[in-house]
N, C-alpha and C positions, 0 to 999 in steps of 0.2 A: 569546542564542540566535541562531544564524545563520539567514539566510533559507531556505537549503536545508533545515535541520532543521525549520523551521516548516512548509514545504511538505510534507515527507515525513510529518510528524505529522498534518497536516490530511488528506492523502490516506489514510493508514492509518485515521484516525478515521472518515472518510467510508465507507470499505469496511466497517469493523466495524458501523457504524450501519445501513448499507443492506443488508448481507448477513447479519449476525449473527456472533457469535463462532465458531460451529461451522463456518462456511463460509470463514473467512479464516485462513491460517496462514503463518508465516514458517519456511521450511526453511533454517536457517543452514548446514547442511552443503553445500547446493548453491546458496546465495545466491538462493533462489527465493521469490517471493511466490505462494502457492498460493491460488486462490479459484475457486469454481464448478467447471467441468470443465477448467480450464486454469490458467494462471498467467503470471507475468512475472518477469524478473529484479528483485531487490529495488531496484536503482537506479531502476526505473521510478517508484518513490514520489517521486523528486525532480522529476518532470515536473509543472509547475504545472497543466496541463490534464488530468492522468491521470484524475481522478475528477470533474472539473468544478469543483473548488474551487481557490482560489489563495491 
């Protein structure tokens, strides 16, 4: 597994655990990570500090 993949999975896992499954979605048609009242581009999951985990 690449380090980028590991970081993305840790960030996604952290979002799911902190916000719950009903508040986090991946919109593949727009490459958007949707959570709360907003969202971010899916590539944001690759940022080591995005959710405070690395």
